C-alpha positions as CSV (number, residue, x, y, z in Angstrom):
1,M,166.7,201.0,137.5
2,C,164.5,204.0,136.6
3,C,161.9,201.9,134.8
4,L,162.0,199.0,137.7
5,R,161.0,201.9,140.2
6,H,158.2,203.1,137.9
7,R,156.9,199.7,137.0
8,H,157.1,200.1,133.1
9,L,158.9,196.9,132.6
10,S,155.8,195.1,132.3
11,G,154.5,197.0,129.1
12,E,151.8,199.6,128.8
13,A,148.1,198.8,130.1
14,V,145.8,197.1,127.7
15,S,142.7,198.2,129.6
16,W,141.8,200.9,132.0
17,L,142.0,197.8,134.8
18,D,145.5,197.2,133.9
19,R,146.3,200.5,135.5
20,A,144.9,199.2,138.9
21,K,147.9,196.5,139.0
22,E,150.9,197.0,140.9
23,N,153.0,196.6,138.1
24,N,151.5,199.4,136.4
25,G,151.6,201.6,139.7
26,G,148.4,200.4,141.0
27,R,147.4,199.0,144.5
28,Y,146.2,195.6,143.6
29,S,147.9,192.3,142.4
30,E,147.8,191.2,139.2
31,T,146.1,187.8,140.1
32,H,143.4,189.8,141.8
33,V,142.9,192.4,138.7
34,E,142.8,189.2,136.4
35,N,139.9,187.7,138.0
36,V,138.0,190.9,138.1
37,K,138.8,191.4,134.4
38,V,136.9,187.8,133.9
39,L,134.0,188.4,136.1
40,T,133.2,192.1,134.1
41,K,133.4,189.7,130.7
42,L,130.2,188.3,132.3
43,F,128.3,191.3,132.7
44,P,126.6,191.4,129.3
45,F,125.7,187.7,129.8
46,Y,124.0,188.7,133.0
47,G,122.6,191.6,131.4
48,L,121.0,189.8,128.4
49,Q,119.1,187.4,131.2
50,L,117.1,190.3,132.1
51,L,114.1,190.3,129.3
52,Y,114.3,186.5,129.7
53,R,113.3,186.6,133.1
54,V,110.5,189.2,132.4
55,C,109.1,186.6,130.0
56,I,109.3,184.0,132.8
57,T,107.7,186.3,135.2
58,Q,104.5,186.2,132.7
59,I,103.5,182.6,134.0
60,P,102.3,184.2,137.3
61,S,101.1,187.6,135.9
62,G,100.3,187.9,132.3
63,Y,99.4,184.3,131.6
64,Y,97.6,183.9,135.0
65,I,95.3,186.7,133.9
66,Q,94.4,185.0,130.5
67,T,93.6,182.0,132.1
68,M,91.6,183.4,134.4
69,N,89.7,184.9,132.0
70,S,89.2,181.6,129.9
71,N,86.6,178.7,130.9
72,L,88.1,176.8,133.8
73,H,85.2,174.2,133.6
74,L,86.3,170.4,133.1
75,G,82.9,168.9,132.8
76,D,81.3,169.8,136.2
77,L,84.7,170.2,137.6
78,L,86.0,174.1,138.2
79,L,89.8,173.9,138.2
80,P,91.8,176.2,139.9
81,I,93.6,179.1,138.0
82,G,96.9,177.6,138.8
83,A,96.4,174.4,137.7
84,M,98.1,175.7,134.3
85,N,101.4,176.5,136.1
86,V,101.8,172.8,136.6
87,I,102.1,172.1,132.8
88,S,105.2,174.8,132.6
89,I,106.7,172.8,135.3
90,L,106.5,169.3,133.5
91,P,109.2,170.2,130.7
92,L,111.4,171.0,133.6
93,L,110.8,167.5,135.2
94,L,111.0,165.8,131.9
95,L,113.8,167.5,130.0
96,A,116.4,168.1,133.2
97,P,117.2,164.3,133.4
98,L,117.0,163.9,129.7
99,M,119.5,166.4,129.1
100,E,121.8,164.9,131.8
101,F,121.7,162.0,129.8
102,M,122.6,162.9,126.5
103,T,125.5,165.2,127.9
104,T,126.7,161.7,129.6
105,F,126.1,159.8,126.4
106,F,128.2,162.6,124.3
107,L,131.1,162.6,126.9
108,S,131.1,158.7,126.9
109,I,131.4,158.4,123.3
110,E,134.0,161.3,123.3
111,K,132.0,163.6,121.5
112,T,131.3,167.5,122.5
113,P,127.7,168.0,123.6
114,L,125.9,171.0,122.6
115,A,127.8,174.1,123.9
116,P,125.7,176.0,127.1
117,A,125.7,179.2,125.2
118,R,123.9,177.3,122.2
119,V,121.5,175.9,124.7
120,I,120.9,179.3,126.2
121,T,120.2,180.8,122.4
122,L,117.8,178.0,121.8
123,G,116.1,178.6,125.3
124,H,115.5,182.5,124.6
125,T,114.4,181.5,121.4
126,C,111.5,179.1,122.9
127,A,110.5,182.3,125.2
128,A,110.1,184.8,122.3
129,V,107.9,182.3,120.6
130,S,106.0,181.3,123.5
131,L,104.9,185.0,124.0
132,L,104.3,185.4,120.2
133,V,101.9,182.0,120.6
134,A,100.3,183.8,123.7
135,G,99.5,187.0,121.9
136,F,97.7,184.8,118.8
137,L,95.8,182.7,121.5
138,E,94.8,185.9,122.9
139,L,92.8,187.0,119.8
140,H,92.0,183.6,119.5
141,R,90.2,183.5,123.1
142,K,88.6,187.0,122.6
143,A,86.9,185.4,119.6
144,Y,84.8,183.4,121.9
145,P,81.5,184.3,123.3
146,L,81.5,185.3,126.8
147,V,79.8,182.7,129.5
148,E,79.5,183.5,133.4
149,Q,81.9,182.2,135.6
150,T,82.2,182.0,139.6
151,L,85.5,183.0,141.1
152,S,86.2,183.0,144.8
153,G,82.5,183.9,144.8
154,K,82.6,186.7,142.4
155,V,80.8,186.2,138.9
156,L,83.1,186.9,135.9
157,H,81.9,187.3,132.2
158,V,84.9,185.1,130.7
159,S,85.7,183.7,127.3
160,S,84.2,180.1,126.5
161,M,87.4,179.0,125.2
162,P,88.7,176.2,127.5
163,C,91.9,177.0,129.3
164,F,93.7,173.9,127.8
165,Q,94.0,175.6,124.7
166,L,96.8,177.9,126.1
167,A,98.9,174.9,126.8
168,P,101.4,175.7,124.3
169,Q,102.6,179.0,125.7
170,Y,103.0,177.1,129.1
171,I,104.8,174.6,127.5
172,L,107.6,176.7,125.6
173,L,108.1,178.8,128.4
174,G,108.8,175.6,130.4
175,V,111.2,174.4,127.8
176,A,112.9,177.4,127.7
177,E,113.5,177.5,131.4
178,A,114.6,174.0,131.4
179,L,117.2,174.9,128.8
180,V,118.6,178.4,130.1
181,T,118.6,178.1,133.8
182,P,121.0,175.1,134.0
183,A,123.1,176.6,131.2
184,C,123.2,179.6,133.1
185,S,124.2,178.5,136.1
186,L,127.0,176.4,134.4
187,I,128.5,179.3,132.6
188,S,128.6,181.4,135.6
189,F,130.4,178.6,137.7
190,Q,133.2,177.4,135.1
191,L,134.2,180.7,133.6
192,I,135.1,181.8,136.9
193,P,138.1,181.4,139.4
194,S,137.1,179.1,142.4
195,H,137.3,181.7,144.9
196,I,135.0,184.2,143.3
197,R,132.2,181.9,141.8
198,G,130.2,182.5,144.6
199,I,130.2,186.2,143.5
200,S,129.3,185.3,139.7
201,L,126.4,183.2,141.2
202,H,125.1,186.0,143.2
203,F,125.4,188.6,140.3
204,L,123.1,185.7,138.1
205,T,120.8,185.9,141.0
206,L,120.9,189.6,140.9
207,S,120.0,189.5,137.2
208,Y,117.1,187.3,137.8
209,G,115.4,189.9,140.6
210,G,116.2,192.7,137.9
211,G,114.3,190.9,135.6
212,C,111.2,191.0,137.7
213,L,111.9,194.8,138.1
214,L,112.2,195.2,134.7
215,G,109.0,193.5,134.1
216,A,107.1,195.5,136.3
217,F,108.6,198.8,134.9
218,I,107.6,197.7,131.1
219,I,104.0,196.8,132.6
220,Q,103.9,200.5,134.2
221,L,104.9,201.8,131.2
222,V,102.9,200.5,128.5
223,Y,99.7,200.9,131.2
224,F,100.7,204.6,131.3
225,C,101.3,204.8,127.6
226,S,97.9,203.2,126.7
227,G,96.0,204.6,129.4
228,G,94.8,201.6,130.7
229,N,93.8,200.3,127.4
230,F,95.9,197.1,127.7
231,Y,94.4,196.0,131.2
232,P,91.1,197.3,131.5
233,N,88.5,195.7,133.9
234,S,87.1,193.4,131.4
235,L,90.1,191.7,129.5
236,H,87.8,191.1,126.5
237,D,87.5,194.8,126.1
238,G,91.4,195.1,126.2
239,N,94.7,194.7,123.7
240,L,96.7,192.6,126.1
241,E,97.9,190.5,123.1
242,R,99.9,193.5,121.7
243,F,101.5,193.4,125.2
244,F,102.8,190.1,124.5
245,F,103.4,190.7,121.0
246,L,105.8,193.6,122.3
247,L,107.7,191.2,124.5
248,A,108.1,188.6,121.7
249,L,109.6,191.7,119.7
250,L,111.8,192.7,122.4
251,M,113.0,189.1,123.2
252,T,113.8,188.2,119.6
253,I,116.1,191.4,119.7
254,N,117.7,190.1,123.1
255,T,118.1,186.9,121.6
256,L,119.9,188.1,118.7
257,L,122.1,189.9,120.6
258,F,123.0,187.0,122.9
259,W,123.5,184.9,119.7
260,R,125.8,187.7,118.4
261,L,128.0,187.7,121.7
262,S,127.6,183.8,122.5
263,Y,131.1,183.2,121.2
264,R,132.7,184.9,124.2
265,Y,131.2,181.9,126.4
266,M,131.9,179.1,124.2
267,D,135.2,177.6,125.1
268,L,134.6,176.1,129.0
269,S,138.2,174.2,128.6
270,V,139.9,176.9,131.2
271,Q,137.4,176.1,133.5
272,G,137.9,179.4,136.0
273,K,141.6,178.5,136.4
274,P,142.7,182.0,138.3
275,L,145.9,183.5,137.2
276,N,149.3,181.7,138.2
277,S,151.4,184.0,140.0
278,S,154.6,181.9,138.9
279,S,154.7,184.4,135.5
280,L,155.5,187.3,138.2
281,S,157.7,185.2,140.0
282,E,159.7,184.2,136.8
283,K,159.8,188.0,135.5
284,L,161.1,189.2,138.8
285,L,163.8,186.5,138.4
286,H,164.5,187.4,135.0
287,Y,165.1,191.1,136.2
288,K,167.5,190.2,139.0
289,A,169.3,187.7,136.9
290,T,169.8,190.6,134.3
291,L,171.0,193.1,137.1
292,R,173.3,190.3,138.1
293,F,174.8,189.8,134.7
294,Y,175.5,193.7,134.3
295,D,176.8,194.1,137.6
296,T,179.2,190.9,136.9
297,I,180.2,192.7,133.4
298,E,181.1,195.9,135.4
299,H,183.2,194.0,138.2
300,L,185.0,192.1,135.1
301,S,185.3,195.3,133.3
302,T,186.9,196.9,136.3
303,D,189.4,194.2,137.3
304,S,190.7,194.2,133.7
305,V,191.3,197.9,133.8
306,L,193.4,197.4,137.0
């Protein structure tokens, strides 16, 4: 009875969250605490998406500046700078239905499709390669002679390299987005109990916003450390390729870390089933049965003595 009163019958707490359970002297039910433990297991997953989102934000920032300082003329037609962004959208439009078809095909022949964690690792690799390619193309772009180009009524001296030569880096980031975003949503949805899936998806969205802030911080830090050398008024005199190489190195490390931890998110067979409270009911019934048993023995012993 002393053990039952002080909640020691369930065993010692395995983690610090277990101390919040009612049967360990806490204030929360076992179901609630176990669901929180499942959610906390995804925090490293969310954190490793931050740097990937920094890479994706290069399309409207670093890649945009690189395109603006390239030759945008297609014959006599001056293309808008945002025309290259369409190239990054095409892989997403083409790969999304193709991946859905392949998944359906594998399931129809009773074979397991590629795990979402593996797909994310592949997407992170594409992002790292995209930044590496962008660095080499920036060196290639600066090797071309300068020409005059009018943008928004302002004459700029830009590289004579055609902007379409930058297409590989856009395509690789588009492939990465087509691979990573659906797989991240799938993991955040299926590994979490149904009634807290909204919270999980909000954390995933928060990681996307955090990646944008992290990217701004890295840019400001690099600008401060280089004294403005990476982003001068004339990009031809700058070292934007070093920034791309730095991001490629960081993204490679991030990819290796995610690959190391991906085993945690491989098994989606549980599909976020919440902890069932039947185990608690069975445990209490077992305790009551035990008490009744000993009470019966006591009465039998008393009757036998009388």
